[in-house]
NUDREN-202269 format. One line per 2 residues: number of its first residue (from 1); their letters; for each residue x, y, z of C-alpha. Coordinates in steps of 0.05 Angstrom, whole numbers, padded with zeros to 5 digits. Each point is the difference from the previous one (the first is absolute). Layout:
<marpas>
NUM	A	X/Y/Z; ...
</marpas>
This chain:
<marpas>
1	MK	01775/02063/02138; 00001/-00035/00058
3	TR	00079/-00006/-00001; 00005/00074/-00019
5	NA	-00049/00016/00060; 00037/-00048/00042
7	AI	00064/00033/-00016; -00021/00073/00022
9	RS	-00028/-00032/00066; 00069/-00029/00019
11	IP	00041/00069/-00010; 00012/00010/00080
13	TQ	-00033/00058/00025; -00007/00026/00072
15	VK	-00073/00033/-00005; -00063/-00046/00015
17	NK	-00048/00043/-00042; 00001/-00034/-00067
19	DL	-00042/00057/-00035; 00054/00048/00032
21	VT	00058/-00045/-00031; -00034/-00002/-00068
23	RR	-00011/00084/00001; 00072/00003/00028
25	RS	00035/-00045/-00051; -00042/00027/-00053
27	QI	00034/00071/00015; 00070/-00031/00005
29	VD	-00011/-00035/-00067; -00031/00071/-00030
31	AA	00069/00031/00014; 00042/-00055/-00008
33	VE	-00018/-00003/-00071; 00011/00070/-00023
35	MF	00072/-00006/00038; 00021/-00073/-00034
37	LQ	-00027/00038/-00062; 00047/00057/00005
39	RG	00059/-00028/00036; -00004/-00080/-00008
41	FH	-00005/-00046/00056; 00066/-00003/00025
43	KT	00012/00072/-00001; -00059/00009/00044
45	TT	00006/-00001/00072; -00065/-00016/00047
47	RQ	00016/00066/00035; -00015/00035/-00068
49	IA	-00063/-00047/-00007; -00026/00022/00070
51	QA	00011/00075/-00018; -00038/-00004/-00063
53	AG	-00057/-00031/00032; 00000/00050/00057
55	IS	00008/-00052/00059; 00072/-00011/00040
57	NG	00049/-00060/-00014; -00012/-00030/00064
59	LL	-00078/-00004/-00016; 00012/-00025/-00067
61	YE	00032/-00060/00032; -00061/-00017/00040
63	YI	-00027/-00022/-00070; 00057/-00034/-00038
65	ST	00061/-00035/00026; 00048/00012/-00067
67	KE	00002/00053/-00057; -00006/-00068/-00046
69	DI	-00075/-00006/00042; -00013/00066/-00039
71	LY	00017/-00020/-00071; -00041/-00065/00008
73	LV	-00053/00045/00028; 00010/00050/-00061
75	CD	00003/-00056/-00051; -00059/-00034/00031
77	AI	-00042/00064/-00006; 00020/00018/-00070
79	HA	-00020/-00066/-00024; -00061/00002/00034
81	EM	-00016/00067/-00042; 00021/-00033/-00058
83	QN	-00050/-00058/00013; -00055/00044/00010
85	AV	00016/00044/-00059; 00000/-00058/-00040
87	VA	-00063/-00038/00028; -00039/00069/-00013
89	AL	00030/00002/-00071; -00030/-00070/-00010
91	IR	-00063/00018/00019; -00010/00067/-00039
93	PR	-00046/-00008/-00056; 00034/-00005/-00063
95	KG	-00022/00030/-00064; 00022/00004/-00077
97	TH	00063/-00054/00017; 00007/-00074/00005
99	PL	-00002/-00019/00081; 00070/-00022/00002
101	AA	00025/00066/-00033; -00044/00042/00048
103	VI	00035/-00036/00057; 00066/00007/-00025
105	RE	-00008/00072/-00006; -00026/00008/00068
107	YF	00054/-00032/00031; 00054/00034/-00036
109	RV	-00030/00065/00020; 00011/-00019/00072
111	CH	00064/-00022/-00016; 00019/00073/-00031
113	RM	-00035/00036/00060; 00042/-00043/00050
115	GD	00071/-00005/-00036; 00037/00024/00055
117	HI	-00033/-00050/00047; 00010/-00054/-00042
119	LL	00075/00015/-00013; 00010/00006/00077
121	IY	-00028/-00071/00007; 00052/-00025/-00052
123	QE	00064/00045/00028; -00016/-00021/00066
125	TQ	-00025/-00066/00010; 00067/-00027/00013
127	SL	00009/00034/00061; -00058/-00034/00033
129	PS	00015/-00057/00048; -00022/-00066/-00037
131	KW	-00066/-00013/00038; -00023/00072/-00023
133	RK	00027/-00016/-00073; -00037/-00060/-00001
135	IV	-00065/00037/00009; 00014/00053/-00038
137	LE	00007/-00042/-00059; -00056/-00039/00019
139	NE	-00039/00061/-00012; 00026/00011/-00069
141	IR	-00024/-00065/-00013; -00072/00015/00026
143	IT	-00003/00054/-00048; 00027/-00038/-00059
145	GL	-00065/-00054/00019; -00049/00058/-00015
147	FT	00021/-00005/-00073; -00002/-00079/00003
149	KV	-00066/00007/00020; -00028/00050/-00043
151	LQ	00037/-00036/-00063; -00043/-00060/00024
153	DL	-00062/00031/00004; 00006/00034/-00070
155	VA	00016/-00071/-00029; -00059/-00037/00038
157	GG	-00038/00055/-00032; 00019/-00007/-00065
159	EL	00027/00065/-00001; 00074/-00031/-00017
161	PA	00016/-00064/-00026; 00027/-00051/00041
163	LD	00066/-00013/00021; 00039/-00048/00051
165	ES	-00006/00028/00062; 00083/-00001/00009
167	VL	-00002/00048/-00058; -00059/00046/00033
169	DV	00049/-00002/00066; 00060/00029/-00046
171	IA	-00040/00053/-00042; -00036/00022/00072
173	HN	00074/00007/00020; 00015/00038/-00054
175	IS	-00050/00042/00009; 00022/00021/00068
177	VL	00072/00006/-00020; -00014/00041/-00065
179	GH	-00039/00056/00051; 00066/-00005/00049
181	MW	00041/00017/-00062; -00031/00066/-00021
183	AF	00028/00020/00076; 00067/-00024/00000
185	RR	00015/00017/-00077; -00038/00063/00007
187	WF	00064/00040/-00011; 00007/-00033/-00064
189	LA	-00069/-00012/-00019; -00031/00060/00021
191	GR	00044/00039/-00051; -00025/-00036/-00062
193	YS	-00073/-00023/00020; -00058/00038/00037
195	IE	-00033/-00060/00044; -00060/-00007/-00042
197	EY	00054/-00018/-00059; 00035/-00047/00048
199	TR	-00068/-00034/00015; -00019/-00013/-00070
201	IQ	00063/-00027/-00023; -00001/-00044/00063
203	TD	-00075/-00024/-00006; 00014/-00025/-00071
205	FI	00062/-00035/00019; -00042/-00036/00053
207	LD	-00064/-00015/-00042; 00045/-00021/-00056
209	RF	00012/-00062/00040; -00076/-00015/-00001
211	RQ	-00004/00006/-00069; 00057/-00042/-00014
213	GD	-00040/-00048/00045; -00068/00004/-00045
215	QS	00005/00015/-00077; -00066/-00014/-00016
217	PG	-00038/00055/-00032; -00044/00045/00044
219	SP	00037/-00025/00066; -00011/00049/00054
221	VQ	00058/00032/00001; 00002/00007/-00074
223	SV	-00074/00027/00001; 00003/00052/00054
225	LP	00031/00070/-00017; 00031/00043/00021
227	LC	00041/-00035/00044; 00013/00064/00043
229	PA	-00009/00072/-00012; 00040/00037/-00059
231	SD	00055/00052/00028; -00027/00080/-00010
233	GS	00060/00006/-00042; 00025/00056/00049
235	GT	00064/-00039/00015; -00006/00022/00072
237	HN	00039/-00037/00052; -00015/-00012/00073
239	A	00069/-00008/00026
</marpas>
């Protein structure tokens, strides 16, 4: 978090008022997200972003120095929104499902809602200077770390069988990437599964690793059902 905040502060600005910088940059980011989603980073000009933000191109450059600065701010804003949504999902009451299944379901819902934004990060991160790209990747790892902590807590509480810490870390990355997969393979997956069906299949896949780790009768994963809500069978796809 400190690295992220330091990076944002290191983006050059001619404005001394920190609150004004925050407000203007938020205004620029909101406009840039829509432009990047519609046109892509390389086909979008700073003049177009300024116009969409309702400011002049000259004023825009008082708050950033390059278009790559805007892309970094966009990626940072998307990660912040995702992290806030994931944290909110993790503390939401869970009823009728295994705790890990509930966490996966809420996270996949976030990925479904922010699918275009996730795709934008995957597509455009390579356009960032190395110093910004490094921090964007650190933001990804920070979100994955939330899942590692959940897994550790569930193991400590006896709700999941004990597994090696390195295995838990890989499972956490699996959860993170499988949520992203709905975003960047949605063109294929959404034609065959609803987000609820996709979530159920992937939850079984993840929890199966714990079943393999503890085959004893009455183990926590085996004894807590249902893992996640059944589909209503409507076949509705929310692409």
